[in-house]
C-alpha positions as CSV (number, residue, x, y, z in Angstrom):
1,M,13.9,15.2,-34.6
2,Y,14.5,11.6,-33.4
3,R,15.9,9.0,-35.8
4,S,17.7,5.7,-35.0
5,E,18.7,3.0,-37.5
6,F,19.8,-0.5,-36.5
7,Y,19.1,-4.2,-37.1
8,V,17.0,-6.8,-35.4
9,Y,16.9,-10.6,-36.2
10,D,14.0,-12.4,-37.7
11,Q,15.2,-15.9,-36.8
12,D,18.7,-15.8,-38.5
13,Q,17.9,-13.0,-40.9
14,P,19.0,-9.4,-40.1
15,V,16.2,-6.9,-40.6
16,K,16.9,-3.1,-40.8
17,V,14.7,-1.0,-38.5
18,I,14.3,2.7,-38.3
19,I,12.7,4.5,-35.3
20,R,11.8,8.1,-36.1
21,N,9.2,10.8,-35.5
22,Y,6.0,10.3,-37.5
23,T,4.7,13.1,-39.7
24,P,1.4,13.8,-41.5
25,D,2.6,11.6,-44.4
26,D,2.4,8.6,-42.1
27,F,-1.2,9.1,-40.8
28,D,-2.9,6.6,-43.1
29,Q,-0.4,3.9,-42.1
30,L,-0.8,4.8,-38.4
31,I,-4.5,4.3,-38.6
32,E,-4.0,1.0,-40.4
33,I,-1.7,-0.2,-37.6
34,Q,-4.5,0.7,-35.1
35,S,-7.0,-1.4,-37.2
36,E,-4.7,-4.4,-37.1
37,C,-4.0,-4.1,-33.4
38,F,-7.6,-3.5,-32.4
39,P,-9.8,-5.4,-34.8
40,P,-13.6,-5.9,-34.5
41,P,-15.4,-6.0,-32.2
42,F,-13.2,-3.1,-31.0
43,P,-15.0,0.1,-32.3
44,P,-13.2,1.7,-35.3
45,E,-14.2,5.1,-34.0
46,L,-11.7,4.5,-31.1
47,W,-8.7,4.1,-33.5
48,W,-6.5,7.2,-34.0
49,N,-8.2,9.8,-36.1
50,K,-6.3,12.4,-38.2
51,E,-7.1,15.3,-35.8
52,Q,-5.5,13.4,-32.9
53,L,-2.5,12.5,-35.0
54,M,-2.1,16.1,-36.1
55,N,-2.1,17.2,-32.5
56,H,0.6,14.6,-31.7
57,V,3.0,16.0,-34.4
58,T,2.2,19.7,-33.7
59,I,1.8,19.8,-29.9
60,F,4.6,17.4,-29.0
61,Q,6.5,15.9,-31.9
62,D,9.2,14.5,-29.7
63,G,6.6,12.1,-28.3
64,A,5.3,10.9,-31.7
65,L,7.5,7.9,-32.7
66,C,7.0,5.2,-35.3
67,C,8.9,2.1,-36.3
68,E,9.7,1.4,-40.0
69,I,10.8,-1.7,-41.8
70,A,11.5,-1.6,-45.6
71,G,9.5,1.6,-46.0
72,K,6.5,0.2,-44.1
73,L,5.3,1.5,-40.7
74,V,5.0,-1.5,-38.3
75,G,4.5,0.2,-35.0
76,S,4.0,3.5,-33.2
77,L,4.5,4.9,-29.7
78,T,3.0,8.2,-28.6
79,G,3.6,10.3,-25.4
80,L,2.9,13.7,-23.9
81,C,4.5,15.6,-21.0
82,V,2.6,16.0,-17.7
83,D,3.5,17.3,-14.3
84,F,3.0,14.2,-12.2
85,D,2.7,14.1,-8.4
86,P,3.6,10.6,-7.1
87,N,1.3,11.2,-4.1
88,D,-1.7,11.6,-6.4
89,Q,-1.7,8.6,-8.6
90,N,-5.3,8.0,-9.4
91,H,-6.4,9.2,-12.9
92,S,-8.0,7.8,-16.0
93,W,-6.4,7.5,-19.4
94,E,-9.0,9.9,-20.9
95,E,-8.2,12.6,-18.3
96,I,-4.5,12.6,-18.5
97,T,-4.3,12.2,-22.3
98,D,-7.3,14.4,-23.2
99,H,-9.0,11.4,-24.9
100,G,-5.8,11.0,-27.0
101,Y,-5.8,14.6,-28.3
102,I,-3.0,15.5,-25.9
103,R,-4.2,19.1,-25.5
104,S,-3.3,18.4,-21.8
105,H,0.4,18.4,-22.8
106,N,2.4,20.5,-20.3
107,P,5.8,21.6,-21.8
108,N,7.1,22.4,-18.3
109,G,6.0,19.1,-16.8
110,N,8.3,16.5,-15.2
111,T,7.1,13.3,-16.7
112,L,6.9,11.8,-20.2
113,Y,3.5,9.9,-20.2
114,I,2.8,7.1,-22.6
115,V,-0.4,7.5,-24.5
116,D,-0.3,4.4,-26.7
117,I,2.0,1.7,-28.0
118,S,1.0,-0.4,-31.0
119,V,2.9,-3.0,-33.1
120,R,1.4,-4.9,-36.1
121,P,0.7,-8.5,-35.0
122,K,2.9,-9.9,-37.8
123,Y,6.0,-8.1,-36.4
124,R,5.5,-8.6,-32.6
125,K,8.2,-11.3,-32.3
126,L,11.0,-8.9,-33.3
127,G,11.0,-7.0,-30.0
128,L,10.0,-3.7,-31.6
129,G,7.8,-2.6,-28.7
130,K,10.8,-2.8,-26.3
131,L,13.0,-0.9,-28.8
132,M,10.5,1.9,-29.2
133,M,10.2,2.1,-25.4
134,Q,13.9,2.5,-25.2
135,A,13.8,5.3,-27.7
136,M,11.4,7.1,-25.4
137,Y,13.9,6.6,-22.6
138,H,16.4,8.5,-24.8
139,I,13.9,11.4,-25.0
140,V,13.4,11.4,-21.2
141,I,17.2,11.7,-20.7
142,E,17.7,14.3,-23.5
143,R,14.9,16.5,-22.2
144,G,15.8,16.0,-18.5
145,Y,12.4,14.6,-17.4
146,T,12.3,12.9,-14.0
147,R,10.5,9.8,-15.3
148,L,8.6,8.0,-18.0
149,L,5.2,6.8,-16.8
150,G,2.1,5.1,-18.2
151,G,-0.8,2.9,-17.2
152,G,-0.4,-0.7,-18.1
153,R,-3.5,-2.8,-18.8
154,M,-3.8,-6.1,-16.8
155,P,-5.7,-8.2,-19.3
156,G,-5.2,-11.4,-17.3
157,Y,-6.7,-10.0,-14.1
158,H,-10.4,-10.9,-15.0
159,K,-9.5,-14.6,-14.8
160,V,-8.6,-14.3,-11.1
161,A,-10.6,-11.2,-10.0
162,D,-12.8,-13.4,-7.7
163,K,-9.7,-14.6,-5.9
164,M,-7.2,-11.6,-5.9
165,T,-7.3,-7.9,-5.5
166,P,-5.6,-5.9,-8.2
167,D,-2.7,-5.3,-5.9
168,Q,-2.3,-9.0,-5.2
169,Y,-2.5,-9.8,-8.9
170,L,0.3,-7.2,-9.6
171,A,2.4,-8.6,-6.8
172,A,1.9,-12.1,-8.2
173,V,3.2,-11.0,-11.6
174,I,6.2,-9.3,-10.1
175,N,7.0,-12.4,-8.0
176,G,6.8,-14.6,-11.2
177,E,3.7,-16.5,-10.0
178,V,1.5,-15.2,-12.8
179,R,2.4,-14.0,-16.4
180,D,0.4,-11.1,-17.7
181,P,0.9,-10.2,-21.4
182,V,1.1,-6.5,-20.8
183,I,2.6,-6.1,-17.4
184,S,5.2,-8.8,-18.0
185,F,6.2,-7.0,-21.3
186,L,6.6,-3.7,-19.5
187,L,8.7,-5.3,-16.8
188,R,11.0,-6.6,-19.5
189,C,11.2,-3.0,-20.9
190,G,12.6,-1.8,-17.5
191,R,9.3,-0.3,-16.2
192,V,8.6,-0.6,-12.5
193,P,5.1,-0.6,-11.0
194,I,4.3,2.2,-8.5
195,G,0.6,1.6,-7.9
196,I,-2.8,0.8,-9.2
197,A,-5.2,3.3,-10.9
198,K,-8.9,2.6,-10.6
199,N,-11.3,3.2,-13.5
200,Y,-8.4,3.8,-15.8
201,L,-10.0,2.4,-19.0
202,D,-13.3,0.9,-19.9
203,D,-11.6,-2.5,-20.0
204,E,-13.4,-5.7,-19.0
205,E,-10.3,-7.8,-19.1
206,S,-8.5,-5.6,-16.6
207,C,-11.8,-4.9,-14.7
208,N,-11.1,-1.2,-15.4
209,Y,-7.8,-1.2,-13.4
210,A,-4.3,-0.4,-14.6
211,A,-0.8,-0.7,-13.1
212,L,1.1,2.6,-13.2
213,M,4.5,1.7,-14.5
214,E,7.4,4.1,-14.5
215,W,11.0,4.3,-15.6
216,N,13.2,6.7,-13.6
217,N,15.7,8.9,-15.4
218,P,19.0,7.5,-13.9
219,F,20.6,11.0,-14.3
220,K,18.1,12.7,-12.0
221,S,18.5,12.7,-8.3
222,E,14.8,12.8,-7.3
223,K,13.7,9.9,-5.2
224,G,12.0,7.0,-7.0
225,S,9.7,4.3,-5.7
226,V,9.2,0.6,-6.1
227,Y,6.2,-1.6,-5.7
228,V,6.6,-4.4,-3.2
229,N,3.8,-6.8,-2.2
230,G,1.1,-4.3,-3.1
231,I,2.8,-1.3,-1.4
232,S,4.6,1.6,-3.0
233,K,7.9,2.3,-1.2
234,N,10.2,5.3,-1.8
235,Y,13.9,4.9,-2.0
């Protein structure tokens, strides 16, 4: 079981934070977090349901994390394990996560794959998303996975889709020419883009594309890759 306690600062006020595995007792609050993060017109039927959450805690509890402040859940991060081939990057969120039910979890896989990250809007200035991501890095190291991976939405892309390809947009974000609320956040978390996935999500803002963003286990010797000007290069 994972549990970490520390303090963050809300302006000048220290705030105690706990990151831990979530359990069935947390399900109602986890669904409430989804409702705050994805309000209407987002369809409520696409929020977590209790069957999905039960799968998370029974199939792969190590990948089911939540963030707690003063007894209230304020965020969650969910992952599963897959056997990822860097030479075969194109997949959809639904395919790789089994529509969020994670029955596709492979206990012998090499990659911790992020299913979802959510933080209540009121608490987003505290840096909790980055701290939960770092907790997942701990799990990657402890279990000896090669990498953490996930598809990052590119919600700013639709604004420039008539002028840029998805690869050009991602390169512009990396070069600091464009700021994207999701990709820029993941870069700050230490994630590195390795490519673009087509038809990743039904997502008008991203034009259905996603940037595959990884974090390599620094204790593993397997080669990694870095995304430079729209090209994935091994090192």
